[in-house]
DRENSEVO-965300 format. One record per residue (C-alpha): residue in one letter; x, z, y. Coordinates in nm, 2 decimals, padded with zeros to 4 digits. Each point is the difference from the previous one (the first is absolute). Layout:
<sedrens>
SEDREN   aa       xx       zz       yy
SEDREN    A        X        Z        Y
...
</sedrens>
This chain:
<sedrens>
SEDREN   aa       xx       zz       yy
SEDREN    M    03.47   -01.58    07.26
SEDREN    K   -00.04    00.37   -00.07
SEDREN    P    00.31    00.22   -00.02
SEDREN    V    00.10    00.11   -00.34
SEDREN    S   -00.12    00.35    00.08
SEDREN    D   -00.35   -00.13    00.05
SEDREN    V   -00.03   -00.16   -00.34
SEDREN    P   -00.23    00.21   -00.22
SEDREN    V    00.16    00.16   -00.30
SEDREN    L   -00.18   -00.06   -00.34
SEDREN    N    00.00    00.30   -00.22
SEDREN    L    00.00   -00.19   -00.33
SEDREN    P    00.01    00.19   -00.33
SEDREN    V    00.34    00.00   -00.16
SEDREN    F    00.00   -00.07   -00.37
SEDREN    Q    00.26    00.21   -00.18
SEDREN    F    00.12   -00.12   -00.34
SEDREN    P   -00.01    00.28   -00.26
SEDREN    T    00.32    00.14   -00.12
SEDREN    A    00.12   -00.15   -00.33
SEDREN    P   -00.13    00.28   -00.23
SEDREN    A   -00.34   -00.01    00.18
SEDREN    F   -00.02   -00.37   -00.02
SEDREN    L    00.08    00.00   -00.37
SEDREN    K   -00.28    00.25   -00.06
SEDREN    V   -00.25   -00.22    00.19
SEDREN    L    00.11   -00.31   -00.19
SEDREN    C   -00.02    00.18   -00.34
SEDREN    A   -00.35    00.12    00.08
SEDREN    I   -00.11   -00.35    00.09
SEDREN    L    00.16   -00.14   -00.32
SEDREN    V   -00.16    00.27   -00.22
SEDREN    A   -00.34   -00.06    00.16
SEDREN    G    00.04   -00.37   -00.06
SEDREN    V    00.10    00.04   -00.36
SEDREN    A   -00.30    00.24   -00.06
SEDREN    A   -00.24   -00.25    00.16
SEDREN    A    00.15   -00.28   -00.22
SEDREN    R   -00.04    00.21   -00.31
SEDREN    A   -00.35    00.09    00.09
SEDREN    A   -00.09   -00.37    00.05
SEDREN    E    00.14   -00.08   -00.35
SEDREN    R   -00.18    00.28   -00.19
SEDREN    P   -00.30   -00.13   -00.19
SEDREN    N   -00.35    00.05    00.12
SEDREN    V   -00.25    00.17   -00.23
SEDREN    V   -00.37   -00.08   -00.06
SEDREN    L   -00.15    00.26   -00.23
SEDREN    I   -00.35   -00.11   -00.11
SEDREN    V   -00.22    00.24   -00.20
SEDREN    S   -00.35   -00.09   -00.14
SEDREN    D   -00.26    00.26   -00.10
SEDREN    D   -00.13    00.04   -00.36
SEDREN    Q    00.11   -00.35   -00.11
SEDREN    G   -00.01   -00.07   -00.37
SEDREN    Y    00.32   -00.05   -00.20
SEDREN    T   -00.09   -00.36   -00.09
SEDREN    D   -00.19   -00.10    00.31
SEDREN    L    00.25   -00.26    00.12
SEDREN    G   -00.03   -00.37   -00.05
SEDREN    C    00.36   -00.03   -00.10
SEDREN    L   -00.08    00.20   -00.32
SEDREN    G   -00.21   -00.28   -00.12
SEDREN    K   -00.33    00.14    00.11
SEDREN    N   -00.15   -00.31    00.14
SEDREN    E   -00.31    00.19    00.10
SEDREN    I    00.16    00.18    00.30
SEDREN    K    00.16   -00.20    00.28
SEDREN    T    00.32    00.14    00.14
SEDREN    P    00.21   -00.31    00.10
SEDREN    H    00.22    00.19    00.25
SEDREN    L    00.08    00.29   -00.23
SEDREN    D    00.07   -00.26   -00.27
SEDREN    R    00.25   -00.16    00.23
SEDREN    L    00.17    00.33    00.06
SEDREN    A    00.03    00.04   -00.38
SEDREN    R    00.15   -00.35   -00.03
SEDREN    E    00.25    00.06    00.27
SEDREN    G    00.10    00.35   -00.11
SEDREN    V   -00.04    00.25   -00.29
SEDREN    R   -00.31    00.13   -00.17
SEDREN    L    00.03    00.34   -00.17
SEDREN    T   -00.21    00.08   -00.31
SEDREN    S    00.10    00.37   -00.03
SEDREN    F   -00.04    00.13    00.35
SEDREN    Y   -00.17    00.34    00.05
SEDREN    V   -00.15    00.20    00.28
SEDREN    T    00.02    00.38    00.02
SEDREN    W   -00.37    00.08   -00.01
SEDREN    P   -00.31   -00.19   -00.13
SEDREN    A   -00.18    00.00    00.34
SEDREN    C    00.07   -00.06    00.37
SEDREN    T    00.12    00.29    00.20
SEDREN    P    00.28    00.15   -00.21
SEDREN    S    00.12   -00.35   -00.11
SEDREN    R    00.04   -00.12    00.36
SEDREN    G    00.16    00.32    00.10
SEDREN    S    00.27   -00.04   -00.27
SEDREN    L    00.10   -00.35    00.10
SEDREN    L    00.05    00.11    00.36
SEDREN    T    00.20    00.32   -00.09
SEDREN    G    00.18   -00.11   -00.31
SEDREN    R   -00.11    00.32   -00.17
SEDREN    Y   -00.24    00.10   -00.27
SEDREN    P   -00.34    00.13    00.13
SEDREN    Q    00.08    00.33   -00.15
SEDREN    R    00.32    00.02    00.20
SEDREN    N   -00.13   -00.13    00.34
SEDREN    G   -00.32    00.21   -00.03
SEDREN    L   -00.26   -00.27    00.03
SEDREN    Y   -00.10    00.01   -00.37
SEDREN    D   -00.38   -00.05    00.03
SEDREN    M   -00.25   -00.20    00.20
SEDREN    I   -00.10    00.06    00.36
SEDREN    R   -00.37   -00.06    00.00
SEDREN    N   -00.34    00.17    00.04
SEDREN    D   -00.20    00.01   -00.32
SEDREN    V   -00.33    00.04    00.17
SEDREN    A   -00.03   -00.38    00.05
SEDREN    D   -00.03   -00.02   -00.38
SEDREN    Y   -00.34    00.16    00.05
SEDREN    G   -00.12   -00.23    00.28
SEDREN    K    00.06    00.25    00.28
SEDREN    R    00.09   -00.12    00.34
SEDREN    I    00.22    00.24    00.18
SEDREN    G   -00.04    00.08    00.37
SEDREN    P    00.29    00.00    00.25
SEDREN    E    00.03    00.38    00.01
SEDREN    E    00.00    00.04   -00.37
SEDREN    Y    00.24   -00.29   -00.06
SEDREN    A    00.25    00.14    00.26
SEDREN    V    00.07    00.30   -00.23
SEDREN    S   -00.03   -00.18   -00.33
SEDREN    P    00.29   -00.04   -00.25
SEDREN    E    00.00   -00.38    00.06
SEDREN    R    00.06    00.06    00.37
SEDREN    I    00.25    00.29    00.00
SEDREN    L    00.23   -00.06   -00.30
SEDREN    G    00.30   -00.23    00.00
SEDREN    M    00.36   -00.05   -00.11
SEDREN    D    00.22    00.29    00.08
SEDREN    V    00.18   -00.07    00.34
SEDREN    R    00.33    00.11   -00.15
SEDREN    E    00.00   -00.31   -00.23
SEDREN    I    00.21   -00.29    00.12
SEDREN    M   -00.15   -00.34   -00.04
SEDREN    V    00.19   -00.32   -00.05
SEDREN    S   -00.13   -00.13    00.33
SEDREN    Q    00.19    00.28    00.18
SEDREN    V    00.32   -00.10   -00.18
SEDREN    L   -00.04   -00.37    00.09
SEDREN    K   -00.10    00.08    00.36
SEDREN    D    00.31    00.20    00.04
SEDREN    A    00.20   -00.29   -00.14
SEDREN    G   -00.13   -00.22    00.28
SEDREN    Y   -00.30   -00.16   -00.17
SEDREN    A   -00.33   -00.07    00.17
SEDREN    T   -00.26    00.16   -00.21
SEDREN    A   -00.38   -00.04   -00.04
SEDREN    V   -00.28    00.07   -00.24
SEDREN    F   -00.33   -00.19    00.00
SEDREN    G   -00.27    00.10   -00.25
SEDREN    K   -00.07    00.30   -00.20
SEDREN    W    00.20    00.31    00.10
SEDREN    D   -00.14    00.27   -00.22
SEDREN    G    00.26    00.26    00.10
SEDREN    G   -00.21    00.22    00.22
SEDREN    Q   -00.21   -00.04    00.31
SEDREN    L    00.12    00.28    00.24
SEDREN    R    00.24   -00.12    00.26
SEDREN    R    00.30    00.16   -00.16
SEDREN    Y   -00.06   -00.19   -00.32
SEDREN    L   -00.06   -00.35    00.16
SEDREN    P    00.25   -00.29   -00.03
SEDREN    L    00.14    00.02    00.35
SEDREN    Q    00.13    00.35   -00.08
SEDREN    R    00.14   -00.12   -00.34
SEDREN    G    00.24   -00.27    00.12
SEDREN    F   -00.23   -00.29    00.08
SEDREN    D    00.00   -00.17    00.33
SEDREN    E   -00.35   -00.15   -00.04
SEDREN    F   -00.31    00.08   -00.20
SEDREN    Y   -00.34   -00.16   -00.03
SEDREN    G   -00.22    00.08   -00.30
SEDREN    L   -00.21    00.25   -00.18
SEDREN    V    00.12    00.36    00.00
SEDREN    N   -00.16    00.11   -00.33
SEDREN    T   -00.04   -00.14   -00.35
SEDREN    G   -00.28   -00.26    00.04
SEDREN    I   -00.25   -00.16    00.23
SEDREN    D   -00.28   -00.25    00.03
SEDREN    Y    00.19   -00.33    00.05
SEDREN    Y   -00.22   -00.10    00.30
SEDREN    T   -00.12    00.32    00.17
SEDREN    H    00.34    00.17   -00.06
SEDREN    E   -00.19    00.32   -00.07
SEDREN    R    00.06    00.23   -00.29
SEDREN    Y   -00.34    00.11   -00.12
SEDREN    G   -00.13   -00.01    00.36
SEDREN    V    00.32    00.14    00.17
SEDREN    P    00.19   -00.24    00.22
SEDREN    S    00.35   -00.02   -00.15
SEDREN    M    00.22   -00.26    00.18
SEDREN    S    00.28    00.10    00.23
SEDREN    R    00.25   -00.18    00.22
SEDREN    G    00.31    00.21    00.05
SEDREN    N   -00.11    00.35    00.03
SEDREN    E   -00.35   -00.07    00.13
SEDREN    P   -00.33   -00.08   -00.18
SEDREN    T   -00.14   -00.34    00.08
SEDREN    T   -00.31   -00.21   -00.07
SEDREN    E    00.14   -00.31    00.19
SEDREN    D   -00.04   -00.23   -00.30
SEDREN    K   -00.31    00.14   -00.16
SEDREN    G   -00.18   -00.28   -00.19
SEDREN    T    00.31   -00.20   -00.09
SEDREN    Y    00.12   -00.02   -00.36
SEDREN    C    00.29    00.25   -00.01
SEDREN    T    00.23   -00.21   -00.21
SEDREN    D    00.00   -00.26    00.28
SEDREN    L    00.09    00.27    00.25
SEDREN    F    00.30    00.12   -00.20
SEDREN    E    00.12   -00.36   -00.03
SEDREN    R   -00.04   -00.05    00.37
SEDREN    E    00.21    00.31    00.09
SEDREN    A    00.27   -00.09   -00.26
SEDREN    L    00.05   -00.35    00.15
SEDREN    K    00.02    00.14    00.35
SEDREN    F    00.26    00.26   -00.11
SEDREN    I    00.22   -00.26   -00.17
SEDREN    E   -00.02   -00.23    00.30
SEDREN    A    00.10    00.28    00.24
SEDREN    N    00.29    00.12   -00.21
SEDREN    R    00.14   -00.32   -00.15
SEDREN    E    00.34    00.05    00.18
SEDREN    R    00.06    00.34   -00.15
SEDREN    P   -00.03    00.16   -00.35
SEDREN    F   -00.35    00.12   -00.07
SEDREN    F   -00.18    00.21   -00.26
SEDREN    L   -00.36   -00.11   -00.04
SEDREN    Y   -00.21    00.22   -00.23
SEDREN    L   -00.33   -00.18   -00.08
SEDREN    P   -00.22    00.22   -00.22
SEDREN    F   -00.33   -00.17   -00.05
SEDREN    N   -00.32    00.19   -00.10
SEDREN    A   -00.10   -00.31   -00.20
SEDREN    P   -00.13   -00.02   -00.27
SEDREN    H   -00.10    00.37    00.01
SEDREN    G   -00.38    00.05   -00.01
SEDREN    A   -00.17    00.03    00.34
SEDREN    S   -00.05    00.36    00.12
SEDREN    S   -00.36   -00.03    00.10
SEDREN    L   -00.30    00.23   -00.07
SEDREN    D   -00.22   -00.31   -00.04
SEDREN    P   -00.06   -00.04   -00.38
SEDREN    A   -00.01   -00.38    00.04
SEDREN    I    00.36    00.01    00.13
SEDREN    R    00.16    00.29   -00.16
SEDREN    G    00.16   -00.07   -00.34
SEDREN    A    00.14   -00.34    00.09
SEDREN    A    00.26   -00.14    00.23
SEDREN    Q   -00.10   -00.22    00.29
SEDREN    A    00.09   -00.36    00.08
SEDREN    P   -00.10   -00.28    00.24
SEDREN    D   -00.24   -00.26   -00.14
SEDREN    E    00.26   -00.27    00.03
SEDREN    Y    00.21    00.18   -00.27
SEDREN    K   -00.30    00.09   -00.22
SEDREN    R   -00.09   -00.37   -00.01
SEDREN    L    00.33   -00.06   -00.18
SEDREN    Y   -00.15    00.17   -00.30
SEDREN    P   -00.34   -00.17   -00.06
SEDREN    H   -00.02    00.11   -00.36
SEDREN    L   -00.06    00.36    00.11
SEDREN    R   -00.34    00.10    00.13
SEDREN    D   -00.02    00.19    00.33
SEDREN    E   -00.29    00.23   -00.09
SEDREN    L   -00.13    00.35    00.01
SEDREN    V   -00.16    00.16   -00.31
SEDREN    P   -00.21    00.31   -00.05
SEDREN    G    00.22    00.30   -00.06
SEDREN    K    00.06    00.35    00.13
SEDREN    A    00.18    00.15    00.30
SEDREN    Y    00.02    00.37    00.08
SEDREN    G   -00.24    00.07   -00.28
SEDREN    K   -00.27   -00.23    00.12
SEDREN    E   -00.12   -00.35   -00.08
SEDREN    A    00.17   -00.26    00.21
SEDREN    L    00.12   -00.36    00.02
SEDREN    V    00.37   -00.01   -00.08
SEDREN    P    00.26   -00.28   -00.04
SEDREN    S   -00.02   -00.16   -00.34
SEDREN    R    00.31   -00.02   -00.22
SEDREN    E    00.04   -00.37    00.09
SEDREN    K   -00.03    00.09    00.37
SEDREN    R    00.27    00.27   -00.03
SEDREN    R    00.23   -00.25   -00.16
SEDREN    L   -00.09   -00.27    00.26
SEDREN    E    00.06    00.23    00.30
SEDREN    Y    00.32    00.12   -00.16
SEDREN    M    00.15   -00.34   -00.07
SEDREN    A   -00.11   -00.14    00.34
SEDREN    S    00.16    00.29    00.18
SEDREN    V    00.33   -00.05   -00.19
SEDREN    T   -00.01   -00.37    00.09
SEDREN    A   -00.06    00.09    00.37
SEDREN    M    00.29    00.24   -00.01
SEDREN    D    00.21   -00.27   -00.17
SEDREN    D   -00.08   -00.23    00.29
SEDREN    A    00.12    00.27    00.25
SEDREN    I    00.32    00.04   -00.20
SEDREN    G    00.04   -00.38    00.01
SEDREN    S   -00.02    00.01    00.38
SEDREN    V    00.28    00.25    00.00
SEDREN    L    00.22   -00.21   -00.23
SEDREN    D   -00.07   -00.31    00.20
SEDREN    L    00.10    00.17    00.32
SEDREN    L    00.33    00.12   -00.15
SEDREN    D    00.06   -00.36   -00.09
SEDREN    R   -00.08   -00.14    00.34
SEDREN    Q    00.22    00.26    00.17
SEDREN    K    00.28   -00.07   -00.25
SEDREN    L   -00.01    00.37   -00.11
SEDREN    A   -00.09   -00.05   -00.36
SEDREN    D    00.36   -00.02   -00.13
SEDREN    N    00.08    00.33    00.16
SEDREN    T   -00.31    00.19   -00.09
SEDREN    L   -00.07    00.22   -00.31
SEDREN    V   -00.37   -00.04   -00.08
SEDREN    I   -00.15    00.25   -00.25
SEDREN    F   -00.35    00.01   -00.14
SEDREN    F   -00.17    00.24   -00.24
SEDREN    S   -00.32    00.20   -00.05
SEDREN    D   -00.03    00.36    00.09
SEDREN    N   -00.14    00.09   -00.34
SEDREN    G   -00.18   -00.16   -00.30
SEDREN    G   -00.30   -00.22    00.04
SEDREN    G   -00.34    00.15    00.07
SEDREN    G   -00.35   -00.13    00.08
SEDREN    G   -00.01   -00.37   -00.08
SEDREN    A    00.36   -00.02   -00.12
SEDREN    E    00.14   -00.11   -00.34
SEDREN    N    00.30    00.18   -00.15
SEDREN    D    00.02   -00.17   -00.34
SEDREN    P    00.20    00.05   -00.22
SEDREN    L    00.04    00.35    00.14
SEDREN    R   -00.22    00.29   -00.09
SEDREN    G   -00.20    00.18    00.27
SEDREN    G    00.02   -00.04    00.38
SEDREN    K    00.00    00.18    00.33
SEDREN    A    00.00    00.38   -00.02
SEDREN    Q    00.12   -00.01   -00.37
SEDREN    M    00.34    00.09   -00.15
SEDREN    F    00.00   -00.30   -00.23
SEDREN    E    00.20   -00.30    00.09
SEDREN    G   -00.30   -00.16    00.18
SEDREN    G    00.01    00.27    00.26
SEDREN    L    00.38    00.01    00.06
SEDREN    R    00.16   -00.34   -00.08
SEDREN    V   -00.07   -00.25    00.28
SEDREN    P    00.09   -00.36    00.10
SEDREN    F    00.32   -00.03    00.19
SEDREN    L    00.16   -00.29    00.18
SEDREN    A    00.32   -00.02    00.22
SEDREN    R    00.18   -00.28    00.18
SEDREN    L    00.34    00.00    00.17
SEDREN    P    00.15   -00.35    00.01
SEDREN    G    00.37   -00.01   -00.08
SEDREN    R   -00.01    00.33   -00.18
SEDREN    I   -00.30    00.00   -00.24
SEDREN    P    00.00   -00.32   -00.21
SEDREN    P   -00.34   -00.19    00.01
SEDREN    G   -00.24    00.00   -00.29
SEDREN    R    00.13    00.32   -00.17
SEDREN    V   -00.22    00.21   -00.22
SEDREN    S    00.14    00.34   -00.09
SEDREN    N   -00.12    00.27   -00.23
SEDREN    E    00.25    00.26    00.15
SEDREN    F   -00.14    00.35    00.04
SEDREN    L   -00.04    00.06    00.38
SEDREN    T   -00.23    00.20    00.22
SEDREN    A   -00.12    00.05    00.36
SEDREN    L    00.25    00.28    00.03
SEDREN    E    00.27   -00.27    00.03
SEDREN    I   -00.15   -00.14    00.32
SEDREN    F    00.15    00.25    00.25
SEDREN    P    00.36   -00.01   -00.13
SEDREN    T   -00.02   -00.38   -00.03
SEDREN    L   -00.11   -00.06    00.36
SEDREN    T    00.25    00.26    00.13
SEDREN    K    00.29   -00.18   -00.17
SEDREN    L   -00.12   -00.34    00.11
SEDREN    A    00.00    00.13    00.36
SEDREN    D    00.35    00.12   -00.03
SEDREN    A   -00.12    00.35    00.07
SEDREN    E    00.06    00.33   -00.18
SEDREN    L   -00.25    00.22   -00.19
SEDREN    P   -00.07    00.32    00.20
SEDREN    D    00.22    00.29   -00.08
SEDREN    G   -00.14    00.29   -00.20
SEDREN    V   -00.30   -00.19   -00.14
SEDREN    V   -00.05   -00.05   -00.37
SEDREN    Y   -00.11   -00.36   -00.08
SEDREN    D   -00.15   -00.10   -00.33
SEDREN    G    00.09   -00.37    00.00
SEDREN    F    00.29   -00.24    00.06
SEDREN    D    00.09   -00.33    00.15
SEDREN    M   -00.17   -00.25   -00.22
SEDREN    L    00.11   -00.32    00.17
SEDREN    P    00.28   -00.07   -00.26
SEDREN    V   -00.27    00.03   -00.27
SEDREN    L   -00.24   -00.23    00.18
SEDREN    A    00.29   -00.25    00.03
SEDREN    G    00.07    00.02   -00.37
SEDREN    E    00.35    00.13    00.06
SEDREN    T   -00.04    00.32   -00.20
SEDREN    A   -00.25    00.19   -00.22
SEDREN    S   -00.22    00.27    00.15
SEDREN    P    00.15    00.35   -00.03
SEDREN    R   -00.35    00.14   -00.02
SEDREN    T   -00.08    00.15   -00.34
SEDREN    E   -00.28    00.25    00.09
SEDREN    M   -00.31    00.03    00.21
SEDREN    F   -00.25    00.29    00.03
SEDREN    W   -00.35    00.03    00.13
SEDREN    Q   -00.25    00.28    00.06
SEDREN    R   -00.35   -00.02    00.14
SEDREN    R   -00.15    00.35   -00.01
SEDREN    G   -00.04    00.07   -00.38
SEDREN    D    00.09   -00.35   -00.10
SEDREN    R    00.37   -00.06   -00.10
SEDREN    A    00.21   -00.29   -00.11
SEDREN    A    00.36   -00.09   -00.06
SEDREN    R    00.20   -00.31   -00.08
SEDREN    V    00.34    00.06   -00.16
SEDREN    G    00.17   -00.32   -00.11
SEDREN    H   -00.27   -00.21   -00.16
SEDREN    W   -00.20    00.31   -00.10
SEDREN    K   -00.31    00.10    00.19
SEDREN    W   -00.19    00.33   -00.03
SEDREN    V   -00.34    00.06    00.15
SEDREN    D   -00.20    00.32    00.01
SEDREN    S   -00.32   -00.05    00.20
SEDREN    Q   -00.37    00.04    00.00
SEDREN    R   -00.04   -00.38   -00.07
SEDREN    G    00.22    00.03   -00.31
SEDREN    S    00.34    00.10   -00.13
SEDREN    G    00.27   -00.13   -00.23
SEDREN    L    00.36   -00.12   -00.05
SEDREN    F    00.05   -00.37    00.03
SEDREN    D    00.29   -00.24   -00.06
SEDREN    L   -00.02   -00.23    00.30
SEDREN    S    00.25   -00.24   -00.15
SEDREN    E   -00.26   -00.10   -00.26
SEDREN    D   -00.33    00.14    00.14
SEDREN    I   -00.03   -00.07    00.38
SEDREN    G   -00.37    00.06   -00.04
SEDREN    E    00.04    00.36   -00.12
SEDREN    R   -00.23   -00.06   -00.30
SEDREN    R    00.19    00.18   -00.28
SEDREN    D    00.07    00.37    00.04
SEDREN    L    00.33    00.08   -00.18
SEDREN    S   -00.01    00.38    00.06
SEDREN    S   -00.04    00.09   -00.36
SEDREN    E    00.24   -00.26   -00.13
SEDREN    R    00.28    00.08    00.25
SEDREN    P   -00.02    00.37    00.08
SEDREN    E    00.37    00.02    00.09
SEDREN    V   -00.05   -00.27    00.27
SEDREN    L   -00.31    00.18    00.13
SEDREN    A    00.19    00.33    00.03
SEDREN    R    00.29   -00.17    00.18
SEDREN    V   -00.22   -00.18    00.25
SEDREN    K   -00.21    00.32    00.07
SEDREN    S    00.32    00.20    00.05
SEDREN    R    00.12   -00.26    00.26
SEDREN    F   -00.33    00.04    00.18
SEDREN    E    00.03    00.38    00.00
SEDREN    A    00.35   -00.03    00.15
SEDREN    W   -00.13   -00.23    00.27
SEDREN    R   -00.29    00.24    00.07
SEDREN    Q    00.25    00.29    00.04
SEDREN    E    00.21   -00.21    00.24
SEDREN    M   -00.31   -00.08    00.21
SEDREN    D   -00.11    00.36    00.01
SEDREN    A    00.35    00.11    00.11
SEDREN    A    00.01   -00.26    00.28
SEDREN    E   -00.03    00.12    00.36
SEDREN    P   -00.38    00.03    00.04
SEDREN    R   -00.19   -00.25    00.22
SEDREN    G   -00.35   -00.01    00.13
SEDREN    P   -00.29   -00.06    00.00
SEDREN    F   -00.09    00.13   -00.35
SEDREN    R    00.28    00.24   -00.11
SEDREN    D   -00.03    00.37    00.06
SEDREN    F    00.31    00.12    00.20
</sedrens>
């Protein structure tokens, strides 16, 4: 037996209990973190779905048996459908910019399209020319805060899959605007299969261009990415922005493709009464075979049904993961219907200041908060999206920023009337305003004063009969215009 002096001494670390004040600080930190994690887990998820150029009445739930949208119809049955929901601009880019910033296009600076007009004349742009073209270099001012940034800071996983349309340069891309993931088209439209915009490859993953899925129908790709994101983030709150390019016309220089949306044959076969044919016509000032009127309607409806199936896959996954009861799902179109769309009974369509260009279909579902099967004619707009999602996430609106909307969830739930009484629009020289139930339009396509409570189709001009109303609405527009002009200037169009 070894003497005691020969037994090796083990230098074990000595654990020292913290003093009482230090221990309490550690305990409080743990408790605060636990409470924050629990609150984050309880906050509703958000799925924001935006279609592209969809007509006001192009939903099966509106009684239009011709178009098949069973999954959107389900969303309407399980939530609320709005009949007086407006976007901020009658075409893509400014409309989408507003819903992400919560601000009028004239306030956030992105008040016109980001596109190259030379494609309208059939010109294919080379890489060097495209690199310095407006479509490539313009984007949403980097000082603008998007709702994705607010939700990310609140602990949400964030992703966008589909049509970005907020600028192509790295500083404008989604990963720099609060999104964790991005896969989609960086500009305002593509060929659904080649993913090119008039010959220019236009898909990106994250910050990098990609052709990894060239040849695959893009709606299927956005569906695939959305499902992967939900699966990966089912244990935490998430914000999924799913802005489809369907049913926008295909951005192809080929006259046989341009002018219509695109859809897989399996969806076109659902509409056998429409002929899939090309007819003699003109393109770029020359004789060419172009899609017939029936083909434009066929491709349009089939692309809507394909998109509806993708939306159905998202809704089904929310059910399987037991997330549906804690997820706000919102659907609407970015502007009025164009191409093969139908906007009846509204007047006009995409790019116009009449109701057909600005009033769009809207659906929302949040079980336990929004009663199922509601139909509401409350006056609401896309400007309400940002404040609504911020409130839902238990977050705060950024300090020092003027917002043009409000939390509309109580209105969607039928708990209160909409506080909105006015809305204003301007597209270059075209102007419009809604004040109460009065609508004033001053545009190249027509002008007038209309009583929307009796004339939703804007058929009867009451300017001469109600001059005092006309003067009041125009004065409200001028006050709004002065406010926009006085706002802190933003790029890319303003001179400052």
